[in-house]
C-alpha positions as CSV (number, residue, x, y, z in Angstrom):
1,M,24.8,-134.3,107.7
2,P,28.6,-133.6,108.0
3,E,30.5,-132.6,104.9
4,E,33.0,-135.3,103.9
5,R,35.9,-134.9,101.5
6,T,38.2,-137.8,100.6
7,L,41.8,-136.7,101.0
8,A,43.4,-139.9,99.8
9,A,42.7,-143.7,99.6
10,G,44.7,-146.8,99.0
11,D,44.7,-150.6,99.6
12,G,42.7,-151.1,102.7
13,W,42.6,-147.5,103.9
14,R,40.9,-144.2,103.3
15,A,41.5,-140.7,104.7
16,A,38.8,-138.1,104.8
17,D,38.3,-134.5,106.0
18,I,35.0,-134.3,107.9
19,V,33.4,-131.0,108.8
20,C,30.2,-130.9,110.9
21,H,28.1,-127.8,111.4
22,A,25.6,-129.2,114.0
23,G,25.0,-127.2,117.1
24,P,23.0,-127.4,120.4
25,G,19.7,-127.0,118.6
26,D,20.2,-130.1,116.3
27,T,18.9,-133.5,117.2
28,P,21.7,-136.2,117.2
29,F,21.1,-139.5,115.5
30,E,22.7,-142.9,115.9
31,E,25.2,-144.2,113.3
32,S,27.6,-147.1,113.0
33,H,31.2,-147.4,111.9
34,A,31.3,-149.2,108.6
35,R,35.1,-149.7,109.1
36,L,37.5,-149.5,112.0
37,S,38.0,-145.7,112.4
38,V,40.6,-143.4,113.9
39,A,39.8,-139.7,113.7
40,A,41.9,-136.7,114.9
41,V,39.8,-133.8,116.1
42,L,41.2,-130.6,114.6
43,A,38.6,-128.1,115.8
44,G,35.4,-127.9,117.9
45,S,34.2,-130.0,120.8
46,F,31.4,-132.6,120.9
47,T,30.2,-135.6,122.8
48,Y,30.8,-139.1,121.5
49,R,28.7,-142.0,122.9
50,S,29.4,-145.6,122.2
51,D,29.3,-149.0,124.0
52,Y,32.1,-147.6,126.2
53,G,30.0,-144.7,127.4
54,R,29.9,-141.0,126.8
55,V,33.0,-138.8,126.5
56,L,33.8,-135.3,125.4
57,M,36.0,-135.0,122.3
58,S,38.1,-131.8,122.0
59,P,40.9,-130.6,119.7
60,G,43.9,-132.9,119.9
61,S,42.0,-135.9,121.0
62,I,41.5,-139.1,118.9
63,L,38.1,-140.6,118.3
64,L,38.2,-144.4,118.0
65,G,35.5,-146.7,116.5
66,N,35.4,-150.4,116.1
67,R,34.0,-151.8,112.9
68,G,30.2,-152.3,113.2
69,A,30.0,-150.4,116.5
70,C,27.1,-148.0,116.9
71,F,27.8,-144.4,118.1
72,C,26.2,-141.0,118.4
73,C,27.8,-137.6,118.3
74,A,26.1,-134.5,119.8
75,H,27.0,-130.8,120.0
76,D,25.3,-130.0,123.3
77,H,27.6,-127.2,124.2
78,A,29.3,-125.9,121.0
79,Q,28.7,-125.4,117.3
80,G,30.5,-127.6,114.8
81,D,33.7,-129.6,114.6
82,R,36.4,-130.7,112.1
83,C,38.2,-134.1,112.0
84,V,40.5,-136.0,109.8
85,A,39.3,-139.6,109.8
86,F,41.1,-142.7,108.8
87,Q,39.1,-145.8,108.0
88,F,40.6,-149.3,107.6
89,E,39.6,-152.6,106.1
90,P,39.9,-155.7,108.4
91,A,42.8,-157.2,106.4
92,L,45.0,-154.2,106.9
93,V,44.1,-153.9,110.6
94,E,45.1,-157.5,111.1
95,E,48.3,-156.9,109.1
96,V,49.3,-154.0,111.4
97,A,48.2,-155.7,114.6
98,C,50.3,-158.7,113.9
99,D,53.4,-156.5,113.9
100,L,52.8,-154.9,117.3
101,R,54.2,-156.6,120.3
102,G,51.5,-157.0,123.1
103,V,48.6,-156.3,120.8
104,S,46.3,-159.4,121.0
105,D,43.3,-158.4,118.9
106,T,42.2,-156.1,116.1
107,G,39.8,-153.8,117.9
108,F,40.1,-150.9,120.3
109,R,39.5,-151.3,124.0
110,S,38.4,-147.7,124.5
111,H,36.7,-145.0,122.3
112,R,39.0,-142.0,122.8
113,L,42.7,-141.1,123.2
114,P,42.8,-137.9,125.2
115,P,45.1,-135.0,124.0
116,S,48.7,-135.7,125.0
117,D,52.2,-134.8,124.1
118,V,52.6,-138.2,122.3
119,L,49.7,-137.3,120.0
120,V,50.7,-133.8,119.1
121,P,52.9,-134.7,116.1
122,L,50.3,-137.0,114.7
123,V,47.5,-134.4,115.0
124,A,49.8,-131.8,113.4
125,R,50.5,-134.1,110.5
126,A,46.8,-134.7,110.1
127,R,46.1,-131.0,109.9
128,W,48.8,-130.6,107.2
129,L,47.3,-133.5,105.3
130,S,43.9,-131.7,105.3
131,E,45.5,-128.6,103.8
132,E,47.8,-130.4,101.3
133,P,46.4,-133.8,100.5
134,D,49.1,-136.3,99.4
135,R,48.5,-140.0,98.9
136,H,52.0,-141.1,100.0
137,V,51.9,-138.9,103.1
138,A,48.4,-140.1,103.9
139,E,49.3,-143.8,103.8
140,D,52.2,-143.3,106.2
141,L,50.1,-141.2,108.5
142,A,47.1,-143.7,108.4
143,L,49.4,-146.6,109.4
144,D,50.9,-144.5,112.2
145,F,47.5,-143.5,113.6
146,L,46.3,-147.1,113.4
147,A,49.4,-148.6,115.1
148,T,49.4,-145.8,117.8
149,A,45.7,-146.4,118.6
150,L,46.1,-150.1,118.8
151,R,49.1,-149.9,121.1
152,M,47.7,-147.2,123.4
153,T,44.4,-149.0,123.9
154,Q,46.0,-152.4,124.4
155,E,49.2,-151.2,126.2
156,G,51.4,-153.0,123.6
157,G,55.1,-152.3,122.9
158,A,57.2,-152.0,119.7
159,A,59.4,-154.8,118.5
160,P,63.1,-154.1,118.3
161,V,65.0,-153.8,115.1
162,T,66.9,-157.0,114.2
163,L,69.9,-157.6,112.0
164,R,67.5,-159.2,109.6
165,D,65.5,-156.0,109.5
166,E,68.7,-154.0,108.8
167,A,69.5,-156.3,105.9
168,R,66.0,-155.8,104.5
169,V,66.3,-152.0,104.8
170,T,69.7,-152.1,103.1
171,A,68.2,-154.1,100.2
172,A,65.3,-151.6,100.0
173,L,67.7,-148.7,99.8
174,A,69.5,-150.3,96.9
175,L,66.2,-150.8,95.2
176,L,65.2,-147.2,95.8
177,D,68.5,-145.9,94.5
178,R,68.1,-147.9,91.3
179,R,64.5,-147.2,90.6
180,F,63.7,-143.9,92.4
181,R,62.3,-142.4,89.1
182,E,59.6,-145.1,89.0
183,P,56.2,-144.9,90.7
184,L,57.2,-147.2,93.6
185,T,54.6,-147.8,96.3
186,L,55.0,-148.8,99.9
187,A,53.5,-152.1,99.0
188,D,56.1,-152.6,96.3
189,L,58.9,-152.0,98.7
190,A,57.4,-154.1,101.5
191,G,56.7,-156.9,99.1
192,A,60.3,-156.9,97.9
193,A,61.5,-157.1,101.5
194,G,59.0,-159.9,102.3
195,V,57.3,-158.1,105.2
196,T,54.0,-156.2,105.8
197,R,53.7,-152.5,104.9
198,Y,53.6,-151.4,108.5
199,H,56.5,-153.5,109.6
200,F,58.6,-152.2,106.6
201,L,57.6,-148.5,107.3
202,R,58.4,-148.8,111.0
203,V,61.7,-150.5,110.6
204,F,62.8,-148.4,107.6
205,R,62.1,-145.2,109.5
206,R,63.9,-146.4,112.6
207,V,67.0,-147.5,110.7
208,V,67.2,-144.7,108.1
209,G,65.6,-141.8,110.1
210,V,62.9,-140.9,107.5
211,T,60.0,-142.7,105.8
212,P,60.5,-144.6,102.6
213,Y,58.7,-141.9,100.7
214,G,60.7,-139.2,102.4
215,Y,63.9,-140.9,101.2
216,L,62.4,-141.4,97.7
217,L,61.5,-137.7,97.5
218,S,65.0,-136.7,98.6
219,R,66.5,-138.8,95.9
220,R,64.3,-137.3,93.3
221,L,65.0,-133.8,94.4
222,A,68.7,-134.4,94.4
223,A,68.5,-135.8,90.8
224,A,66.5,-132.7,89.8
225,V,69.1,-130.4,91.3
226,R,71.9,-132.0,89.3
227,A,69.8,-131.8,86.1
228,L,69.0,-128.1,86.7
229,R,72.7,-127.3,87.3
230,R,73.6,-129.1,84.1
231,E,70.7,-127.4,82.2
232,E,69.4,-130.8,81.0
233,G,66.2,-129.7,79.2
234,T,63.3,-127.6,80.4
235,V,62.1,-127.5,83.9
236,L,59.3,-129.9,82.9
237,D,61.9,-132.3,81.4
238,V,63.8,-132.2,84.7
239,A,60.6,-132.9,86.7
240,L,59.6,-135.9,84.6
241,G,63.1,-137.1,84.4
242,A,63.5,-137.1,88.2
243,G,60.3,-139.1,88.7
244,F,57.7,-136.4,89.4
245,S,54.3,-137.0,87.8
246,D,53.7,-133.3,87.0
247,L,55.3,-129.9,87.0
248,S,53.1,-128.3,89.8
249,D,53.9,-131.1,92.3
250,F,57.6,-130.8,91.5
251,T,57.6,-127.0,91.8
252,R,55.7,-127.2,95.2
253,R,58.0,-129.7,96.7
254,F,61.2,-128.1,95.3
255,R,60.2,-124.7,96.7
256,H,59.3,-126.3,100.1
257,R,62.8,-127.9,100.2
258,F,65.0,-125.2,98.7
259,G,63.0,-122.0,99.3
260,V,62.9,-121.0,95.5
261,T,61.3,-122.4,92.4
262,P,63.2,-124.7,90.1
263,A,63.5,-122.0,87.5
264,A,65.0,-119.5,90.1
265,Y,67.4,-122.2,91.3
266,R,68.6,-122.7,87.7
267,R,69.2,-118.9,87.3
268,L,71.1,-118.8,90.6
269,A,73.2,-121.8,89.6
270,K,74.1,-120.1,86.3
271,K,75.5,-117.2,88.3
272,G,77.5,-119.4,90.5
273,R,75.2,-118.8,93.5
274,R,73.2,-121.3,95.5
275,P,70.2,-120.7,97.9
276,A,71.2,-121.1,101.5
277,A,68.5,-123.8,102.0
278,A,69.7,-126.0,99.2
279,G,72.3,-127.9,101.1
280,D,74.9,-130.0,99.3
281,H,73.7,-132.3,96.5
282,R,77.0,-133.1,94.8
C-alpha cells in the first residue's frame, strides 16, 4: 500500500503526500475515489486505468478522479512514484464550479491533464507544499488545482472582474488592514464579502496581484519590521504581536523574505544598516 501523509486539511478539502513503492513485479488492485481527486505527479511513471481508459502518468501530469469512480494504478515499466493529491467534498466542488464560466457540472470529463506549460507553476507549488506544509498555502493551491482541472476538462473560461468585485476587494483590504494580527481565514474574508471562497480568492488575486494570505503575510512582516526597529520587546513578543502563532514560523518566513533572522535584522537596524532584501517598510 502507498505511504500517505496528510499535508493539510480544511473545510471541504484535504492535501496529502502519497509515495508508492510498487514495481513491475507487484500485482495492481482496483480502488475507488472516495472524493473527487486531483493529484500532481512529482516523480515516477505509472499507468492509470479508469472508465475513460488507460493512460500513462508521468511527472508534471495531473491525475483526475471523479467521486465514486473505480480505478487501478500499475507500475508495469518503472518502480514507484510520488504525488501530491487534493481531495474535495461535493459541496466545495459545487461552490467552485458555480464560479467558473462554461463549467456545467461538478465532474471531470477526462482522467488526466498531460504535462504542459500551463501546469508547470501549479506542480512546482505542489512540490514546495510537500516539502514545507502550510495550511494557508495548501488551501489556495487546492482551489487552484480544482478550478484548473474543471476548466481544462470542460473548456470553460474565467469570469471578468466587475466593479462590484473591486468594491468587495477594497472592503476586504480594509478588513485585513484592521485585523491582520487576528487568525483570519479565507472563509472569514469570503463571508465578509458575501461570495464563495474560490470567487474571492480569484478576484482578490487578480485585483491585488497576490493571494489574500500573501497580502496578510506581508502586512504581518511589515509590522514585525517596525517593531524590531523600535525594539518593542523580545523577538517572540514581536512575532506574537504581529500575528504569528509561534516563533519558528515567524523566523522561517522572515528569513525567507529578508534573507536574515529577525534577531540579525534587529542588530543591523541598531547599526543603521539594512539587509538589501528587506525593501522599504516605512
